[in-house]
N, C-alpha and C positions, 0 to 999 in steps of 0.2 A: 470322511465323516467330520463334521465337528466337533469341538469337543463339548462338553457336558459336565467343564471345572470348571470356574474365573476363577485366578489368585489375584489377592490383592499385593501390587506392587509395595507395600510398606512389609509385606510378610520376610522381603530379602534382609530388611535391615534390624533385623528382631524384633519387632512391632506385635502388639500384642490384637494385633485387629485381628478379627478370626474371617477365618478362607467362606468364601457364598459360594453355597453348589447352584448350577444351576440344571432343571430348570427347578423353580422355584414353586413347594409347594400350592395345589389352589384352595381356592378359601370354598368355604365351605365342607358339604359332606356329601362323595362316593360311594355308590354302592357296591358295584364288581369293575370299576374303574368307571375312568372319560365314557360317553356318545361316542360311539362312530356312528361312518352317516347311514349302515348298513343298519344302523338299529333307531333312528329318523326313520331311514324307511318301512320297517319293524310296523311302526311307532303308526304311521299313516296310514300303512295297510287294516291294522288295528283301527283306528280311526274311520274307515268305509263301512268296515267290517259292524262295527255298531253302528253307523247310520242303516243300515240294513236293515238290520233289525229294530230297529225303530221307523223304518217306513211299515213293516210287520205288527208294529202293534201301531200305528195311525189307522191302516188295514180295519183291527181287529175296530177298533177304538168308534172306527162312524159303524162298522156293523153291529154295536152292542147298541146305540143308541136305536138302533132298530124295535120298533115294538116286539115285534115276533121273538128277540131274543131276549125281552125282560121280562115278557109273559112266561117262554120257555125257561130262563133261570129261577124266575119265582115257583114254578109247577114243582122246578127241581126239589130246590130244599124243603120246598112243602112235602113232597113225597114221605110219604112213613118211611121208619128205617126198615121191617122189615119187609120193604117190598121186593122188587123183581133182583136188583143189584146184589151182588156177591160182594160181600165186605166182612172183614172182620169185624167182630163187637166192636171194638173200641170208636171203630170207625164209625157204627151206625151211632151210637153211643155223642160220639163225639159232631153228630151230622145234629144229630137229635138238640141236641144243645146251640148249637150254631143260630138252628132255624127258628128255637125260643127265643135269643136275642134277635132278630130281624124281626116276630111277629109283634117283641114290646116296644122295639124303635118304630118301626113303620117300614112294608117291604121295599116301599117309593124311595123315603128317606138313606134304607141302605143300599139299595140299589145305582141311588145319585151320589154315596158317598163311593162304592167300588168304582164306580166310572168315571169320576175324580178322581183318586187314587194312578188310573189305569189313563188320562189325559194328563199328569204331573208324570210319568213315566214314559210318556211317549216327547214331554218335549227335554226333558233329560235325557233320553236314548236320543237324539235327533240333534241335541248342540251337544250333551256331554256337560252341560249345568247341572250342578249340585249333587256332582259323583266327585267320592265313592257311595255319599248319604242311600239315592238313591236307586242303588244298585242292591243295598242294603233292602232298601222298605219292597223294592221291588222282587228278589228273593224270597221274603217273610209272604209277599200278597199271591205270591202263584206258590208256596207252599200249602197256604191256606187255602186256596182253592183246591189243588192237589187232593189235600186230606178230606175238604169240605164235599167234594160234588161224585163221590162215592166211587167210583172203579169204570170203564171203561175208553171211552177214546180220548174225550173229552178233558179226562183225569190225566190222560196220561202226557196229553198234547200239552197239560198245565207244570208238569215233571221236566220234558222238554226247553222249558221257558225258562224253569229255576235255576236248570242249568244252567243256559244263557246266561242268567246273571251272575251264576254262581263264574261263569268264564270271565266276564265283562272285571267282576272286582279281582280274579286272578291272577291279570292279564295285563293291571292297570287299562284296559283300553277308551279310561275317557283322556287321556293325557295328549298337551296341545292342541287341545281346541279352543277356540276360541274362549267360550264361555265358561273354560276350568282354569282357576290360577295352579293347577295344580303342580309343584314341580316335577320335571322330569327325571327320570330312572327308572333304570334296568331291572324290572321286578325277578324279586329270587328263581335261578334255577327248579328247587323243589316245589316251588308254587306254580311254574310251569307244568314239572309233572305231574301235578295232581291236576291243573286242563285237565292231560293225555287218561289221566285214570280215571278218573269222573266220567268222563267220557265214556270210555270203555266199559265205566261198568253199567251206565244205562244203558250200552250197545250191548253186551253182556244177560242183562237182565232180559232186552229185549228178542234175542235170538235164540234163550231159554226156553220162552212163549210161541214163537213158531217152533219147536224143535215137539211140538206138543203131540200127540196122537191125533191123527184122521189132519195130519195139515193139507194136504190135497186141497180134503172139503172145505176145512175154514178157508184157503185162501180162493177158493170157488166163488165160496160165499161173499167175499168179500170184497171180487173183482162184478160180481150181480150187481152188489151194492149202489157201489159207486157207478155201477149205469146210468142204475134208477135213475141219480141225483147229481147224474154230469148235464151237462147243456148236447148238442146235439153232434156239434162237431168235435168234443170230447168222448165222447160216447165210438166213434170211430174205435181213433184215439187208443181206449181201452178194450172193443172189440176185437183186435190184432192183437194184444197179449194175451185176451183167451181163447183165439181161435191157435196158439201159440201154444200153449198150456192142456187145448187139446189136441194136439198133432203130438207134443211130448209127452201127455199126460202128467195132467192136473199132480201128482201125487213128485213125478221127477222133477217140474218146475218149480214144485214149493221146495225142492230137499235141493238145487240146484241157489235160490232167495236167500232159505235158512244158513246156506254152506257160506255163503259170500257174507253176507248180515255174523259169520261167526268167524270167518277170514280176517274184518274190519274189526271186531275187535277185541280178539285178540292181541291184533296189531298195535291198537291206541294202549295194549297195554303191555308192552312188549316195545315200546318206543321209544324210551332215552335207550335201548341197546341199539336199534335197528340204525342203517346207514343212511346218509340223507338224503341219498335218490332211495330209498326201500322209503321214508318216509312224506317223501314229497308221493311215490308212486299211492302208497297207502290215503292219504287227503285226498286227492284228485279222487280215485275210482269212491273213498267214502261222501263225499261232496255230488259228483257228477249219478249213487245209487239215493240219494236224499232226495236230488228232482227229480229222478226220472219213481218216485217214489210217490212225492208231492204231486205227478204227472197224471198218476192215478187212485190220486183219492175224487170224489166226483163233487164237480165245481173245486177243484181242489183245497178244499178241505171247509171251502168258505160258507156253503150251501148247505147242508145237508139235508136232506129230505125236503127241505122247503120252510128250515129254520132258520136265520142269521146264525151262523153259528163264531167262527175263528177260524183264520189259516191254520191249516193242520204241522202237526210236529214234525212233519218230513219237514217242509220249509222252511222252520227253523232248525234243524234238523241241518241243514246247507248253508245257512248263518254261522253253526257250531263251525265247520269248518272248515269256512274262511278266515274265520277267528284261529282255528289251530295251525292253519294253513300261514299264517303271516306270522306267528310266533312261535315257527318248530326252530328258527337258527337257537332261539333261544335256550333249548332244552340243553347246551353245551356252555358252563360258564366260558364268562368273560375271563379271557389272561388278563391275570393285572402284574405288573413289576416284579420281579419278586428282588428281596435285597440282599443288595453283594454279599460277599463272603470274605472273612477274615482279610487273607490276601490279594482283595480287588481294593477293600478300601484301604490297605494295606501304601498301594501301588497309588492311587489316585491323591494321594496324598504328596505324591510327589510331584515339582514345581515342571509341569512340560509336559503331565504324562496323559494321553486323550483316554479314558474311563470308559466311554463307549468302542472303542479299537479293544478290548479287554474279553 
């Protein structure tokens, strides 16, 4: 092994010229040590997952310019706070205040502003431009939609989209993009753990909802509603799962689905203590489960009973698992060079001693 120390020849003659230690300290701040080839691979995978999220936003943006969506959204905000939606009082009051503002500004102008924000977010997600500022804008925007939609599938989807922006911010998924001038550095391991824990909390809330009484009846109604909104070829696919539910019993199938969701939620919350192989199996299982759930949405969540809507939260859930799967190696702290102890330092000061072999 080559020596890590270079001794100046003048030091043998009593000169006061200081010794030079190699390697020299690198200029610029380092986070968890120098970037490795594996870290660059992770960043590349995160960029592709972010672009997939941007594709989802682009599809939604195209749907939202459909006249049906604008009319449907405006009618939703205009719905009285004491309507059919079950929501806490603060949420009803907030929806009423938002509608007053929209009415004062003008519904068409307000919707144009919302669609403009979505267009800006789409460009940012596809290119990495203006991040992390656009990441914070997307998080606030989706939480605004979640708080104003008043419950239901659309509100739940907005919460999943908000989690997507939170993961992009925590994992620094905009790094390395051609349109981003951000410095390349690793996120702290605690930020990566929070990305997993936030996803686990969302899955735990979904699992708790799934375990409510009459889960078999709820599953049967969901499949029937999906068939009414699905194209002919997807109707056949949903019919296969409906037939499986009738063969096993809808209650049994619902228990299996809810149990698998609970297992994923538990694994995400405990992921820092799982082995690498267990983590990969958990995340790949969640990715496949999300895609399967998306395929059982009527019209893939794009067209809900004839109204232009958005890609369902299950589609974005698959993107979330892609982000987590890409970053799962960062759950472990990157080892940094430990300072040498005193005996090693004294030995390294001797001429001709290779400190790298001590």
